[in-house]
PQR file of N, CA, C, O and H, with PARSE charges and radii, in Angstrom:
ATOM      1  N   MET A   1      33.095  -3.722  -3.329 -0.4000 1.5000
ATOM      2  CA  MET A   1      32.609  -2.969  -2.095 -0.0000 2.0000
ATOM      3  C   MET A   1      31.009  -4.329  -1.509  0.5500 1.7000
ATOM      4  O   MET A   1      31.326  -5.392  -0.975 -0.5500 1.4000
ATOM      5  N   PRO A   2      30.313  -4.171  -1.621 -0.5600 1.5000
ATOM      6  CA  PRO A   2      29.055  -4.621  -0.961  0.2800 2.0000
ATOM      7  C   PRO A   2      28.150  -3.961  -0.991  0.5500 1.7000
ATOM      8  O   PRO A   2      26.965  -4.221  -1.204 -0.5500 1.4000
ATOM      9  N   ILE A   3      28.894  -2.641  -0.680 -0.4000 1.5000
ATOM     10  CA  ILE A   3      27.153  -1.946  -1.436 -0.0000 2.0000
ATOM     11  C   ILE A   3      27.227  -1.907  -2.335  0.5500 1.7000
ATOM     12  O   ILE A   3      28.322  -1.544  -2.765 -0.5500 1.4000
ATOM     13  H   ILE A   3      29.856  -2.430  -0.508  0.4000 1.0000
ATOM     14  N   VAL A   4      26.099  -2.255  -3.363 -0.4000 1.5000
ATOM     15  CA  VAL A   4      26.511  -1.799  -5.057 -0.0000 2.0000
ATOM     16  C   VAL A   4      24.502  -0.684  -4.800  0.5500 1.7000
ATOM     17  O   VAL A   4      23.478  -0.994  -4.190 -0.5500 1.4000
ATOM     18  H   VAL A   4      25.210  -2.550  -3.014  0.4000 1.0000
ATOM     19  N   VAL A   5      24.807   0.304  -5.470 -0.4000 1.5000
ATOM     20  CA  VAL A   5      24.264   1.457  -6.339 -0.0000 2.0000
ATOM     21  C   VAL A   5      23.914   1.076  -7.776  0.5500 1.7000
ATOM     22  O   VAL A   5      24.619   0.658  -8.695 -0.5500 1.4000
ATOM     23  H   VAL A   5      25.639   0.556  -5.966  0.4000 1.0000
ATOM     24  N   ASN A   6      21.649   1.546  -7.625 -0.4000 1.5000
ATOM     25  CA  ASN A   6      21.274   1.098  -9.057 -0.0000 2.0000
ATOM     26  C   ASN A   6      21.154   2.350  -9.452  0.5500 1.7000
ATOM     27  O   ASN A   6      20.023   2.613  -9.859 -0.5500 1.4000
ATOM     28  H   ASN A   6      21.077   1.885  -6.879  0.4000 1.0000
ATOM     29  N   LEU A   7      21.767   3.048  -9.474 -0.4000 1.5000
ATOM     30  CA  LEU A   7      21.752   4.646  -9.696 -0.0000 2.0000
ATOM     31  C   LEU A   7      21.216   4.109 -11.411  0.5500 1.7000
ATOM     32  O   LEU A   7      20.162   4.309 -12.015 -0.5500 1.4000
ATOM     33  H   LEU A   7      22.686   2.834  -9.143  0.4000 1.0000
ATOM     34  N   ASP A   8      21.844   3.741 -11.601 -0.4000 1.5000
ATOM     35  CA  ASP A   8      21.382   4.162 -13.370 -0.0000 2.0000
ATOM     36  C   ASP A   8      20.624   2.704 -14.128  0.5500 1.7000
ATOM     37  O   ASP A   8      20.167   2.570 -15.264 -0.5500 1.4000
ATOM     38  H   ASP A   8      22.700   3.579 -11.110  0.4000 1.0000
ATOM     39  N   VAL A   9      20.710   1.795 -13.065 -0.4000 1.5000
ATOM     40  CA  VAL A   9      18.839   1.420 -13.101 -0.0000 2.0000
ATOM     41  C   VAL A   9      17.782   1.780 -13.221  0.5500 1.7000
ATOM     42  O   VAL A   9      16.841   1.617 -13.997 -0.5500 1.4000
ATOM     43  H   VAL A   9      21.081   1.904 -12.143  0.4000 1.0000
ATOM     44  N   MET A  10      18.087   2.497 -12.048 -0.4000 1.5000
ATOM     45  CA  MET A  10      16.435   3.101 -12.160 -0.0000 2.0000
ATOM     46  C   MET A  10      16.083   4.215 -12.935  0.5500 1.7000
ATOM     47  O   MET A  10      14.939   4.643 -13.086 -0.5500 1.4000
ATOM     48  H   MET A  10      18.851   2.630 -11.417  0.4000 1.0000
ATOM     49  N   LEU A  11      17.981   5.046 -13.827 -0.4000 1.5000
ATOM     50  CA  LEU A  11      17.201   5.976 -14.389 -0.0000 2.0000
ATOM     51  C   LEU A  11      16.965   5.353 -15.596  0.5500 1.7000
ATOM     52  O   LEU A  11      15.942   5.808 -16.107 -0.5500 1.4000
ATOM     53  H   LEU A  11      18.911   4.699 -13.704  0.4000 1.0000
ATOM     54  N   ALA A  12      17.468   4.537 -16.228 -0.4000 1.5000
ATOM     55  CA  ALA A  12      17.520   3.652 -16.820 -0.0000 2.0000
ATOM     56  C   ALA A  12      14.979   3.199 -16.689  0.5500 1.7000
ATOM     57  O   ALA A  12      14.420   3.944 -17.494 -0.5500 1.4000
ATOM     58  H   ALA A  12      18.298   4.167 -15.812  0.4000 1.0000
ATOM     59  N   ARG A  13      14.250   2.553 -16.144 -0.4000 1.5000
ATOM     60  CA  ARG A  13      13.143   2.714 -15.737 -0.0000 2.0000
ATOM     61  C   ARG A  13      12.466   4.004 -15.968  0.5500 1.7000
ATOM     62  O   ARG A  13      11.894   3.871 -17.050 -0.5500 1.4000
ATOM     63  H   ARG A  13      14.705   1.948 -15.490  0.4000 1.0000
ATOM     64  N   ARG A  14      12.376   4.476 -15.782 -0.4000 1.5000
ATOM     65  CA  ARG A  14      12.216   5.842 -15.745 -0.0000 2.0000
ATOM     66  C   ARG A  14      12.875   7.173 -16.549  0.5500 1.7000
ATOM     67  O   ARG A  14      13.116   8.356 -16.307 -0.5500 1.4000
ATOM     68  H   ARG A  14      12.841   4.585 -14.904  0.4000 1.0000
ATOM     69  N   LYS A  15      13.052   5.904 -18.018 -0.4000 1.5000
ATOM     70  CA  LYS A  15      14.472   7.042 -19.189 -0.0000 2.0000
ATOM     71  C   LYS A  15      14.092   8.612 -18.946  0.5500 1.7000
ATOM     72  O   LYS A  15      13.157   9.339 -19.281 -0.5500 1.4000
ATOM     73  H   LYS A  15      12.856   4.943 -18.214  0.4000 1.0000
ATOM     74  N   MET A  16      15.419   8.779 -18.114 -0.4000 1.5000
ATOM     75  CA  MET A  16      15.784   9.804 -17.297 -0.0000 2.0000
ATOM     76  C   MET A  16      17.417   9.728 -17.669  0.5500 1.7000
ATOM     77  O   MET A  16      17.881   8.587 -17.684 -0.5500 1.4000
ATOM     78  H   MET A  16      16.178   8.189 -17.842  0.4000 1.0000
ATOM     79  N   ARG A  17      18.441  10.959 -18.004 -0.4000 1.5000
ATOM     80  CA  ARG A  17      19.325  10.760 -18.484 -0.0000 2.0000
ATOM     81  C   ARG A  17      19.733  11.543 -17.138  0.5500 1.7000
ATOM     82  O   ARG A  17      18.960  12.239 -16.480 -0.5500 1.4000
ATOM     83  H   ARG A  17      18.064  11.885 -17.992  0.4000 1.0000
ATOM     84  N   SER A  18      21.249  11.274 -16.816 -0.4000 1.5000
ATOM     85  CA  SER A  18      22.044  11.674 -15.801 -0.0000 2.0000
ATOM     86  C   SER A  18      22.275  12.917 -15.567  0.5500 1.7000
ATOM     87  O   SER A  18      22.842  13.433 -14.604 -0.5500 1.4000
ATOM     88  H   SER A  18      21.877  10.709 -17.351  0.4000 1.0000
ATOM     89  N   ARG A  19      21.690  13.507 -16.735 -0.4000 1.5000
ATOM     90  CA  ARG A  19      21.857  15.245 -16.959 -0.0000 2.0000
ATOM     91  C   ARG A  19      20.782  15.956 -16.097  0.5500 1.7000
ATOM     92  O   ARG A  19      21.146  16.540 -15.077 -0.5500 1.4000
ATOM     93  H   ARG A  19      21.230  13.088 -17.517  0.4000 1.0000
ATOM     94  N   ASP A  20      19.662  15.939 -16.406 -0.4000 1.5000
ATOM     95  CA  ASP A  20      18.456  15.715 -16.109 -0.0000 2.0000
ATOM     96  C   ASP A  20      17.699  15.217 -14.628  0.5500 1.7000
ATOM     97  O   ASP A  20      16.600  15.295 -14.080 -0.5500 1.4000
ATOM     98  H   ASP A  20      19.366  15.465 -17.235  0.4000 1.0000
ATOM     99  N   LEU A  21      18.475  14.898 -14.489 -0.4000 1.5000
ATOM    100  CA  LEU A  21      18.091  14.323 -12.933 -0.0000 2.0000
ATOM    101  C   LEU A  21      19.417  14.835 -12.309  0.5500 1.7000
ATOM    102  O   LEU A  21      19.803  13.855 -11.672 -0.5500 1.4000
ATOM    103  H   LEU A  21      19.368  14.835 -14.934  0.4000 1.0000
ATOM    104  N   ALA A  22      20.435  15.937 -12.116 -0.4000 1.5000
ATOM    105  CA  ALA A  22      21.154  15.813 -12.050 -0.0000 2.0000
ATOM    106  C   ALA A  22      20.907  17.646 -11.679  0.5500 1.7000
ATOM    107  O   ALA A  22      21.177  18.143 -10.586 -0.5500 1.4000
ATOM    108  H   ALA A  22      20.122  16.734 -12.633  0.4000 1.0000
ATOM    109  N   ALA A  23      20.373  18.376 -12.808 -0.4000 1.5000
ATOM    110  CA  ALA A  23      19.011  19.627 -12.687 -0.0000 2.0000
ATOM    111  C   ALA A  23      18.434  19.760 -12.540  0.5500 1.7000
ATOM    112  O   ALA A  23      17.942  20.873 -12.724 -0.5500 1.4000
ATOM    113  H   ALA A  23      20.153  17.972 -13.696  0.4000 1.0000
ATOM    114  N   ARG A  24      17.874  18.861 -12.079 -0.4000 1.5000
ATOM    115  CA  ARG A  24      16.470  19.118 -11.602 -0.0000 2.0000
ATOM    116  C   ARG A  24      16.360  18.710  -9.510  0.5500 1.7000
ATOM    117  O   ARG A  24      15.485  19.065  -8.720 -0.5500 1.4000
ATOM    118  H   ARG A  24      18.273  17.956 -11.929  0.4000 1.0000
ATOM    119  N   ILE A  25      18.002  17.631  -9.179 -0.4000 1.5000
ATOM    120  CA  ILE A  25      18.052  18.191  -8.053 -0.0000 2.0000
ATOM    121  C   ILE A  25      19.198  18.639  -7.276  0.5500 1.7000
ATOM    122  O   ILE A  25      19.416  18.423  -6.085 -0.5500 1.4000
ATOM    123  H   ILE A  25      18.713  17.342  -9.820  0.4000 1.0000
ATOM    124  N   GLY A  26      20.146  19.522  -8.405 -0.4000 1.5000
ATOM    125  CA  GLY A  26      21.270  21.029  -8.263 -0.0000 2.0000
ATOM    126  C   GLY A  26      22.182  19.595  -8.038  0.5500 1.7000
ATOM    127  O   GLY A  26      23.241  19.946  -7.517 -0.5500 1.4000
ATOM    128  H   GLY A  26      19.968  19.697  -9.373  0.4000 1.0000
ATOM    129  N   ILE A  27      22.176  19.015  -8.115 -0.4000 1.5000
ATOM    130  CA  ILE A  27      23.765  19.178  -8.669 -0.0000 2.0000
ATOM    131  C   ILE A  27      24.615  18.847  -9.635  0.5500 1.7000
ATOM    132  O   ILE A  27      24.209  19.038 -10.781 -0.5500 1.4000
ATOM    133  H   ILE A  27      21.316  18.730  -8.539  0.4000 1.0000
ATOM    134  N   THR A  28      26.309  18.143  -9.416 -0.4000 1.5000
ATOM    135  CA  THR A  28      26.638  18.051 -11.188 -0.0000 2.0000
ATOM    136  C   THR A  28      26.907  17.054 -11.931  0.5500 1.7000
ATOM    137  O   THR A  28      27.594  16.100 -11.565 -0.5500 1.4000
ATOM    138  H   THR A  28      26.638  17.987  -8.485  0.4000 1.0000
ATOM    139  N   GLU A  29      26.344  17.192 -13.144 -0.4000 1.5000
ATOM    140  CA  GLU A  29      26.657  15.760 -13.562 -0.0000 2.0000
ATOM    141  C   GLU A  29      27.722  14.958 -13.125  0.5500 1.7000
ATOM    142  O   GLU A  29      27.513  13.773 -12.865 -0.5500 1.4000
ATOM    143  H   GLU A  29      25.786  17.967 -13.442  0.4000 1.0000
ATOM    144  N   PRO A  30      28.894  15.479 -13.006 -0.5600 1.5000
ATOM    145  CA  PRO A  30      30.022  14.768 -12.973  0.2800 2.0000
ATOM    146  C   PRO A  30      29.966  13.574 -11.371  0.5500 1.7000
ATOM    147  O   PRO A  30      30.373  12.421 -11.220 -0.5500 1.4000
ATOM    148  N   ASN A  31      29.281  14.526 -10.437 -0.4000 1.5000
ATOM    149  CA  ASN A  31      28.124  14.403  -9.419 -0.0000 2.0000
ATOM    150  C   ASN A  31      27.505  12.760  -9.812  0.5500 1.7000
ATOM    151  O   ASN A  31      27.709  11.589  -9.491 -0.5500 1.4000
ATOM    152  H   ASN A  31      28.951  15.462 -10.559  0.4000 1.0000
ATOM    153  N   VAL A  32      26.922  13.300 -10.416 -0.4000 1.5000
ATOM    154  CA  VAL A  32      25.346  12.610 -10.236 -0.0000 2.0000
ATOM    155  C   VAL A  32      26.864  10.699 -10.878  0.5500 1.7000
ATOM    156  O   VAL A  32      27.102   9.734 -10.152 -0.5500 1.4000
ATOM    157  H   VAL A  32      26.756  14.251 -10.677  0.4000 1.0000
ATOM    158  N   SER A  33      27.336  10.894 -12.056 -0.4000 1.5000
ATOM    159  CA  SER A  33      28.208   9.353 -12.095 -0.0000 2.0000
ATOM    160  C   SER A  33      29.041   8.905 -11.287  0.5500 1.7000
ATOM    161  O   SER A  33      29.584   7.800 -11.268 -0.5500 1.4000
ATOM    162  H   SER A  33      27.143  11.678 -12.646  0.4000 1.0000
ATOM    163  N   LEU A  34      29.155   9.858 -10.543 -0.4000 1.5000
ATOM    164  CA  LEU A  34      30.149   9.666  -9.557 -0.0000 2.0000
ATOM    165  C   LEU A  34      29.335   8.609  -9.132  0.5500 1.7000
ATOM    166  O   LEU A  34      29.704   7.682  -9.853 -0.5500 1.4000
ATOM    167  H   LEU A  34      28.713  10.755 -10.559  0.4000 1.0000
ATOM    168  N   LEU A  35      28.298   8.110  -8.271 -0.4000 1.5000
ATOM    169  CA  LEU A  35      27.185   7.977  -7.596 -0.0000 2.0000
ATOM    170  C   LEU A  35      26.719   6.241  -8.466  0.5500 1.7000
ATOM    171  O   LEU A  35      26.536   5.068  -8.142 -0.5500 1.4000
ATOM    172  H   LEU A  35      27.998   8.863  -7.685  0.4000 1.0000
ATOM    173  N   LYS A  36      26.713   7.012  -9.564 -0.4000 1.5000
ATOM    174  CA  LYS A  36      25.383   5.159 -10.587 -0.0000 2.0000
ATOM    175  C   LYS A  36      27.339   4.168 -10.462  0.5500 1.7000
ATOM    176  O   LYS A  36      27.668   3.006 -10.224 -0.5500 1.4000
ATOM    177  H   LYS A  36      26.862   7.966  -9.827  0.4000 1.0000
ATOM    178  N   SER A  37      28.433   5.968 -10.906 -0.4000 1.5000
ATOM    179  CA  SER A  37      29.881   4.228 -10.209 -0.0000 2.0000
ATOM    180  C   SER A  37      30.005   3.642  -9.142  0.5500 1.7000
ATOM    181  O   SER A  37      30.826   2.810  -8.756 -0.5500 1.4000
ATOM    182  H   SER A  37      28.167   6.912 -11.099  0.4000 1.0000
ATOM    183  N   GLY A  38      29.226   4.070  -8.716 -0.4000 1.5000
ATOM    184  CA  GLY A  38      29.637   3.393  -6.959 -0.0000 2.0000
ATOM    185  C   GLY A  38      30.816   4.307  -6.438  0.5500 1.7000
ATOM    186  O   GLY A  38      31.025   4.548  -5.249 -0.5500 1.4000
ATOM    187  H   GLY A  38      28.559   4.746  -9.029  0.4000 1.0000
ATOM    188  N   LYS A  39      31.589   4.800  -7.551 -0.4000 1.5000
ATOM    189  CA  LYS A  39      32.944   5.376  -6.483 -0.0000 2.0000
ATOM    190  C   LYS A  39      33.051   6.683  -5.439  0.5500 1.7000
ATOM    191  O   LYS A  39      34.040   7.400  -5.290 -0.5500 1.4000
ATOM    192  H   LYS A  39      31.420   4.605  -8.516  0.4000 1.0000
ATOM    193  N   VAL A  40      31.571   6.810  -4.661 -0.4000 1.5000
ATOM    194  CA  VAL A  40      31.738   7.313  -3.733 -0.0000 2.0000
ATOM    195  C   VAL A  40      31.677   6.956  -1.958  0.5500 1.7000
ATOM    196  O   VAL A  40      31.263   5.864  -1.568 -0.5500 1.4000
ATOM    197  H   VAL A  40      30.767   6.228  -4.783  0.4000 1.0000
ATOM    198  N   LYS A  41      32.021   7.743  -1.255 -0.4000 1.5000
ATOM    199  CA  LYS A  41      32.791   6.901   0.076 -0.0000 2.0000
ATOM    200  C   LYS A  41      30.967   7.050   0.528  0.5500 1.7000
ATOM    201  O   LYS A  41      30.363   5.989   0.686 -0.5500 1.4000
ATOM    202  H   LYS A  41      32.358   8.630  -1.572  0.4000 1.0000
ATOM    203  N   GLY A  42      30.151   8.456   0.719 -0.4000 1.5000
ATOM    204  CA  GLY A  42      28.711   8.426   1.127 -0.0000 2.0000
ATOM    205  C   GLY A  42      28.048   9.270   0.452  0.5500 1.7000
ATOM    206  O   GLY A  42      28.357   9.642  -0.680 -0.5500 1.4000
ATOM    207  H   GLY A  42      30.642   9.318   0.590  0.4000 1.0000
ATOM    208  N   ILE A  43      27.218   9.589   0.999 -0.4000 1.5000
ATOM    209  CA  ILE A  43      26.256  10.615   0.691 -0.0000 2.0000
ATOM    210  C   ILE A  43      24.873  10.859   1.583  0.5500 1.7000
ATOM    211  O   ILE A  43      24.241  10.156   2.371 -0.5500 1.4000
ATOM    212  H   ILE A  43      26.966   9.287   1.918  0.4000 1.0000
ATOM    213  N   ARG A  44      24.691  12.466   0.967 -0.4000 1.5000
ATOM    214  CA  ARG A  44      24.296  12.932   2.651 -0.0000 2.0000
ATOM    215  C   ARG A  44      22.616  12.927   2.169  0.5500 1.7000
ATOM    216  O   ARG A  44      22.271  12.905   0.988 -0.5500 1.4000
ATOM    217  H   ARG A  44      25.205  13.038   0.327  0.4000 1.0000
ATOM    218  N   PHE A  45      21.763  12.950   3.212 -0.4000 1.5000
ATOM    219  CA  PHE A  45      20.435  12.190   3.285 -0.0000 2.0000
ATOM    220  C   PHE A  45      19.676  13.311   2.632  0.5500 1.7000
ATOM    221  O   PHE A  45      18.487  12.994   2.677 -0.5500 1.4000
ATOM    222  H   PHE A  45      22.043  12.967   4.172  0.4000 1.0000
ATOM    223  N   GLU A  46      19.796  14.274   2.147 -0.4000 1.5000
ATOM    224  CA  GLU A  46      19.027  15.524   1.353 -0.0000 2.0000
ATOM    225  C   GLU A  46      19.701  15.112   0.201  0.5500 1.7000
ATOM    226  O   GLU A  46      18.827  15.522  -0.563 -0.5500 1.4000
ATOM    227  H   GLU A  46      20.762  14.532   2.111  0.4000 1.0000
ATOM    228  N   THR A  47      20.686  14.553  -0.686 -0.4000 1.5000
ATOM    229  CA  THR A  47      20.612  14.561  -2.135 -0.0000 2.0000
ATOM    230  C   THR A  47      20.043  12.908  -1.826  0.5500 1.7000
ATOM    231  O   THR A  47      18.824  13.070  -1.780 -0.5500 1.4000
ATOM    232  H   THR A  47      21.396  14.220  -0.066  0.4000 1.0000
ATOM    233  N   LEU A  48      20.283  11.581  -1.620 -0.4000 1.5000
ATOM    234  CA  LEU A  48      18.834  10.955  -1.433 -0.0000 2.0000
ATOM    235  C   LEU A  48      17.907  10.992  -1.707  0.5500 1.7000
ATOM    236  O   LEU A  48      17.594  10.417  -2.750 -0.5500 1.4000
ATOM    237  H   LEU A  48      21.273  11.449  -1.657  0.4000 1.0000
ATOM    238  N   GLU A  49      16.848  11.739  -0.884 -0.4000 1.5000
ATOM    239  CA  GLU A  49      15.732  12.680  -0.369 -0.0000 2.0000
ATOM    240  C   GLU A  49      15.393  13.191  -1.994  0.5500 1.7000
ATOM    241  O   GLU A  49      14.487  12.671  -2.645 -0.5500 1.4000
ATOM    242  H   GLU A  49      17.102  12.207  -0.038  0.4000 1.0000
ATOM    243  N   ALA A  50      16.053  14.018  -2.400 -0.4000 1.5000
ATOM    244  CA  ALA A  50      16.032  14.011  -3.679 -0.0000 2.0000
ATOM    245  C   ALA A  50      16.140  13.198  -4.846  0.5500 1.7000
ATOM    246  O   ALA A  50      15.201  13.369  -5.624 -0.5500 1.4000
ATOM    247  H   ALA A  50      16.789  14.441  -1.872  0.4000 1.0000
ATOM    248  N   ILE A  51      16.916  12.444  -5.175 -0.4000 1.5000
ATOM    249  CA  ILE A  51      17.000  12.052  -6.368 -0.0000 2.0000
ATOM    250  C   ILE A  51      15.563  10.291  -5.866  0.5500 1.7000
ATOM    251  O   ILE A  51      14.920   9.885  -6.834 -0.5500 1.4000
ATOM    252  H   ILE A  51      17.679  12.305  -4.543  0.4000 1.0000
ATOM    253  N   CYS A  52      15.357   9.701  -4.745 -0.4000 1.5000
ATOM    254  CA  CYS A  52      14.506   9.509  -4.818 -0.0000 2.0000
ATOM    255  C   CYS A  52      12.805  10.128  -4.802  0.5500 1.7000
ATOM    256  O   CYS A  52      11.856   9.361  -4.970 -0.5500 1.4000
ATOM    257  H   CYS A  52      15.880  10.031  -3.959  0.4000 1.0000
ATOM    258  N   ARG A  53      12.652  11.437  -4.603 -0.4000 1.5000
ATOM    259  CA  ARG A  53      11.980  12.555  -5.296 -0.0000 2.0000
ATOM    260  C   ARG A  53      11.727  12.662  -6.754  0.5500 1.7000
ATOM    261  O   ARG A  53      10.703  12.987  -7.354 -0.5500 1.4000
ATOM    262  H   ARG A  53      13.423  12.060  -4.467  0.4000 1.0000
ATOM    263  N   GLU A  54      13.295  12.194  -7.330 -0.4000 1.5000
ATOM    264  CA  GLU A  54      12.067  12.923  -8.837 -0.0000 2.0000
ATOM    265  C   GLU A  54      12.738  11.510  -9.737  0.5500 1.7000
ATOM    266  O   GLU A  54      12.900  11.570 -10.956 -0.5500 1.4000
ATOM    267  H   GLU A  54      14.128  11.930  -6.842  0.4000 1.0000
ATOM    268  N   LEU A  55      13.132  10.101  -8.813 -0.4000 1.5000
ATOM    269  CA  LEU A  55      12.978   9.149  -9.603 -0.0000 2.0000
ATOM    270  C   LEU A  55      11.146   8.530  -9.393  0.5500 1.7000
ATOM    271  O   LEU A  55      10.777   7.832 -10.337 -0.5500 1.4000
ATOM    272  H   LEU A  55      13.001  10.052  -7.823  0.4000 1.0000
ATOM    273  N   ASP A  56      10.289   8.713  -8.482 -0.4000 1.5000
ATOM    274  CA  ASP A  56       9.837   8.287  -7.350 -0.0000 2.0000
ATOM    275  C   ASP A  56      10.154   7.004  -7.232  0.5500 1.7000
ATOM    276  O   ASP A  56       9.829   6.126  -8.032 -0.5500 1.4000
ATOM    277  H   ASP A  56      10.589   9.281  -7.715  0.4000 1.0000
ATOM    278  N   CYS A  57      10.852   6.846  -6.150 -0.4000 1.5000
ATOM    279  CA  CYS A  57      11.423   5.655  -5.379 -0.0000 2.0000
ATOM    280  C   CYS A  57      11.732   5.282  -3.931  0.5500 1.7000
ATOM    281  O   CYS A  57      11.489   5.925  -2.909 -0.5500 1.4000
ATOM    282  H   CYS A  57      11.116   7.559  -5.501  0.4000 1.0000
ATOM    283  N   GLN A  58      12.140   4.462  -4.033 -0.4000 1.5000
ATOM    284  CA  GLN A  58      12.101   4.464  -2.211 -0.0000 2.0000
ATOM    285  C   GLN A  58      14.222   3.956  -2.286  0.5500 1.7000
ATOM    286  O   GLN A  58      14.825   3.492  -3.253 -0.5500 1.4000
ATOM    287  H   GLN A  58      12.336   3.939  -4.862  0.4000 1.0000
ATOM    288  N   PRO A  59      14.746   4.279  -0.981 -0.5600 1.5000
ATOM    289  CA  PRO A  59      16.288   3.846  -1.363  0.2800 2.0000
ATOM    290  C   PRO A  59      16.582   2.851  -1.218  0.5500 1.7000
ATOM    291  O   PRO A  59      17.788   2.821  -0.974 -0.5500 1.4000
ATOM    292  N   GLY A  60      16.030   1.652  -1.223 -0.4000 1.5000
ATOM    293  CA  GLY A  60      16.282   1.141  -0.778 -0.0000 2.0000
ATOM    294  C   GLY A  60      16.687   0.084  -2.639  0.5500 1.7000
ATOM    295  O   GLY A  60      17.435  -0.865  -2.873 -0.5500 1.4000
ATOM    296  H   GLY A  60      15.050   1.677  -1.421  0.4000 1.0000
ATOM    297  N   ASP A  61      15.898   0.773  -3.394 -0.4000 1.5000
ATOM    298  CA  ASP A  61      15.594   0.490  -4.883 -0.0000 2.0000
ATOM    299  C   ASP A  61      17.132   1.138  -5.881  0.5500 1.7000
ATOM    300  O   ASP A  61      17.602   0.479  -6.808 -0.5500 1.4000
ATOM    301  H   ASP A  61      15.291   1.545  -3.204  0.4000 1.0000
ATOM    302  N   LEU A  62      17.681   2.435  -5.462 -0.4000 1.5000
ATOM    303  CA  LEU A  62      18.828   2.885  -5.360 -0.0000 2.0000
ATOM    304  C   LEU A  62      20.287   2.111  -4.852  0.5500 1.7000
ATOM    305  O   LEU A  62      21.245   1.782  -5.551 -0.5500 1.4000
ATOM    306  H   LEU A  62      17.300   2.971  -4.708  0.4000 1.0000
ATOM    307  N   LEU A  63      20.088   1.951  -3.399 -0.4000 1.5000
ATOM    308  CA  LEU A  63      21.237   1.259  -2.831 -0.0000 2.0000
ATOM    309  C   LEU A  63      21.353  -0.299  -2.381  0.5500 1.7000
ATOM    310  O   LEU A  63      20.182  -0.369  -2.008 -0.5500 1.4000
ATOM    311  H   LEU A  63      19.309   2.218  -2.831  0.4000 1.0000
ATOM    312  N   GLU A  64      21.843  -1.559  -2.136 -0.4000 1.5000
ATOM    313  CA  GLU A  64      21.422  -2.648  -2.232 -0.0000 2.0000
ATOM    314  C   GLU A  64      22.815  -3.355  -2.529  0.5500 1.7000
ATOM    315  O   GLU A  64      23.488  -3.394  -3.559 -0.5500 1.4000
ATOM    316  H   GLU A  64      22.794  -1.503  -2.439  0.4000 1.0000
ATOM    317  N   TRP A  65      23.097  -4.145  -0.700 -0.4000 1.5000
ATOM    318  CA  TRP A  65      23.577  -5.341  -0.409 -0.0000 2.0000
ATOM    319  C   TRP A  65      23.892  -6.988  -0.535  0.5500 1.7000
ATOM    320  O   TRP A  65      23.161  -7.942  -0.270 -0.5500 1.4000
ATOM    321  H   TRP A  65      22.550  -4.113   0.137  0.4000 1.0000
ATOM    322  N   ARG A  66      25.356  -6.939  -1.079 -0.4000 1.5000
ATOM    323  CA  ARG A  66      25.845  -8.143  -1.383 -0.0000 2.0000
ATOM    324  C   ARG A  66      26.727  -8.712  -1.245  0.5500 1.7000
ATOM    325  O   ARG A  66      27.735  -8.521  -1.925 -0.5500 1.4000
ATOM    326  H   ARG A  66      25.949  -6.163  -1.294  0.4000 1.0000
ATOM    327  N   PRO A  67      26.609  -9.937   0.033 -0.5600 1.5000
ATOM    328  CA  PRO A  67      27.510  -9.781   0.734  0.2800 2.0000
ATOM    329  C   PRO A  67      29.178 -10.165  -0.383  0.5500 1.7000
ATOM    330  O   PRO A  67      28.942 -10.512  -1.541 -0.5500 1.4000
ATOM    331  N   ASP A  68      30.212 -10.102  -0.090 -0.4000 1.5000
ATOM    332  CA  ASP A  68      31.898  -9.711  -1.205 -0.0000 2.0000
ATOM    333  C   ASP A  68      31.494 -11.724  -0.903  0.5500 1.7000
ATOM    334  O   ASP A  68      31.314 -12.316   0.161 -0.5500 1.4000
ATOM    335  H   ASP A  68      30.404  -9.820   0.850  0.4000 1.0000
ATOM    336  N   PRO A  69      31.485 -12.194  -2.184 -0.5600 1.5000
ATOM    337  CA  PRO A  69      32.463 -13.164  -2.649  0.2800 2.0000
ATOM    338  C   PRO A  69      33.353 -14.087  -1.838  0.5500 1.7000
ATOM    339  O   PRO A  69      33.086 -15.281  -1.699 -0.5500 1.4000
ATOM    340  N   ALA A  70      34.820 -13.285  -1.106 -0.4000 1.5000
ATOM    341  CA  ALA A  70      35.770 -13.928  -0.682 -0.0000 2.0000
ATOM    342  C   ALA A  70      35.929 -13.798   0.438  0.5500 1.7000
ATOM    343  O   ALA A  70      36.916 -13.942   1.160 -0.5500 1.4000
ATOM    344  H   ALA A  70      35.037 -12.315  -1.218  0.4000 1.0000
ATOM    345  N   GLY A  71      34.128 -13.286   0.754 -0.4000 1.5000
ATOM    346  CA  GLY A  71      33.272 -13.756   2.718 -0.0000 2.0000
ATOM    347  C   GLY A  71      34.228 -12.646   3.368  0.5500 1.7000
ATOM    348  O   GLY A  71      34.656 -13.093   4.432 -0.5500 1.4000
ATOM    349  H   GLY A  71      33.327 -13.169   0.168  0.4000 1.0000
ATOM    350  N   ARG A  72      34.834 -11.041   3.044 -0.4000 1.5000
ATOM    351  CA  ARG A  72      35.969 -10.750   3.303 -0.0000 2.0000
ATOM    352  C   ARG A  72      35.324  -9.519   4.066  0.5500 1.7000
ATOM    353  O   ARG A  72      34.291  -9.118   3.530 -0.5500 1.4000
ATOM    354  H   ARG A  72      34.486 -10.678   2.180  0.4000 1.0000
ATOM    355  N   GLU A  73      35.840  -8.619   5.565 -0.4000 1.5000
ATOM    356  CA  GLU A  73      35.076  -7.277   5.261 -0.0000 2.0000
ATOM    357  C   GLU A  73      35.400  -6.179   4.039  0.5500 1.7000
ATOM    358  O   GLU A  73      35.799  -6.389   2.894 -0.5500 1.4000
ATOM    359  H   GLU A  73      36.679  -8.944   6.002  0.4000 1.0000
ATOM    360  N   GLY A  74      35.043  -4.808   4.788 -0.4000 1.5000
ATOM    361  CA  GLY A  74      34.854  -3.904   4.199 -0.0000 2.0000
ATOM    362  C   GLY A  74      36.420  -3.127   4.105  0.5500 1.7000
ATOM    363  O   GLY A  74      37.300  -3.316   4.944 -0.5500 1.4000
ATOM    364  H   GLY A  74      34.718  -4.638   5.718  0.4000 1.0000
ATOM    365  N   ASP A  75      36.547  -2.314   3.027 -0.4000 1.5000
ATOM    366  CA  ASP A  75      38.359  -1.816   2.821 -0.0000 2.0000
ATOM    367  C   ASP A  75      38.356  -1.220   4.228  0.5500 1.7000
ATOM    368  O   ASP A  75      39.294  -1.576   4.941 -0.5500 1.4000
ATOM    369  H   ASP A  75      35.832  -2.160   2.345  0.4000 1.0000
ATOM    370  N   ASP A  76      37.559  -0.463   4.695 -0.4000 1.5000
ATOM    371  CA  ASP A  76      37.967   0.359   5.284 -0.0000 2.0000
ATOM    372  C   ASP A  76      38.538   1.344   5.349  0.5500 1.7000
ATOM    373  O   ASP A  76      38.716   1.883   6.441 -0.5500 1.4000
ATOM    374  H   ASP A  76      36.797  -0.174   4.116  0.4000 1.0000
TER
END
């Protein structure tokens, strides 16, 4: 998938654990793990806003588009 989630990078930069982020934004630790791995189809703006608030970052710091090296479209 050409959208890469850099949540793990931002957590490391802020020296914060997934468990702490989950508690602060009101979602489960497994859901944070799914976000970190990029195994989600979407994210609520409300959740994205809470993550950005707690990590003091912008949505673009968390999400990155990388073109597919094979030049294919997404697997919709």
